N, C-alpha and C positions, 0 to 999 in steps of 0.2 A: 584528393590527396592520395598519392601513391602509397600502397601498403602491401607488404609481403608477409604472409603468415604461414609458418611451418607447423606441421603436426605429424603424429605417428611415431615419435620417439618413445623409448622405453628401455626396459631391461630384457636382454635376450642372452641365451647361452651360446657359447662358442659353437660354430657350425650352423647356427640357426639363421633365421631371416627376419627382416623387418622392411616395411614399406613406408617411406616418408612422402608427404605431400606438401606442396607450397601453393597456396591460393594467392593470386596476384590481383589486386585492385588497381589496374593500370590500363590506360588507353592504348590501342594499337598493339596489343600483346604480342601478336605474331611478328612484329618488327623488332622485338628485343631478343638478344641473346640471353638465355637463362642459364644459370650455373648453380652448382652445389659446392660449398666449401665446408671445411671442418676445422675445429680448433680443439686440440687435446690440452689438458691442464699443463701449464708451463711451456707450451709450445706455440709456435707461430701459426697463423692461419694457413691452411693447406688446400690447394685446389683438388677437387674430387672429380667433377664431371661438368660438361657444358653442352647445351643444345643450341646450335646456331639459329639465327633468325630464319624465316621462311626461305626454303631452298637450300639450307645448309645441312650439316651433319652433326653427329654427336661424338664427343671425344671424352676420354677417360684418363685419369692419372694411372701410371703403370701399377701403382700399388693396389688398385681396385679393379683393373681391367680383367674381365672374365668372371668377376664376382658381382659387380654392381651394374645395374641397367637404368639409365635415365630415359624418361619419356616425357612428352608434353601433349596437352590437349588444348589447342588454341581456341576451341569453342567454349571451353570451361575456364580459360585463363588459369590453368593449373599445370604444374610440373610435378613429376614423381621421381623418386629414387628407390628402386628395388634393390635391396642389399641382401645377398645370399652368402653362404659360407663365411659368416662373420668371425672375426678374430678379435682377441682382446685389444690388439693394436688399433682397432676401428673405434674404440671408445672415444667419444668426443661430442662436442656440441656441433650440430650440423646446421649450416646457414644456407638460405636461398638468396640468390642475388640476380639482379637484372642489369644488363648493359645496353644502352641505346647507341653507343658509338664504340669507343675503345676501352673506356673505364666502366666498372660496375657502379652505377649511380645509386641503386637502391638495394637495401638489405633487410632481411627479416630479423627477428629477435633470436632465432635459433631454437632447436629442439634437441634434448639430450638423448644420446644413444649410449647405453652401457652394455658391454659384452663381457660376460663372466665366464670363467673357465673352471 
């Protein structure tokens, strides 16, 4: 059974950093595009970053570019999201997702990140 499990969320002060992890129990991990999304209370789900399947690149939403860095370890079936210079607006539940074609087929349960000022 495919399973994505996020971890690393918590409370951090504005300007601080946190690193999220997503462990994927999935076959042929390197053939999936992996992504991070987030949802703040009362708002719709928002794209944060994605790492394309083998041979691809990494892309970021304009709101996080220069502050967040996504990486993946295909040997460990794990993706990461390093978040620096955090702002209160970054407060949200962060979700890991996997896409085998055009749609994100699998989602984790999310991990809460709260940025205080």
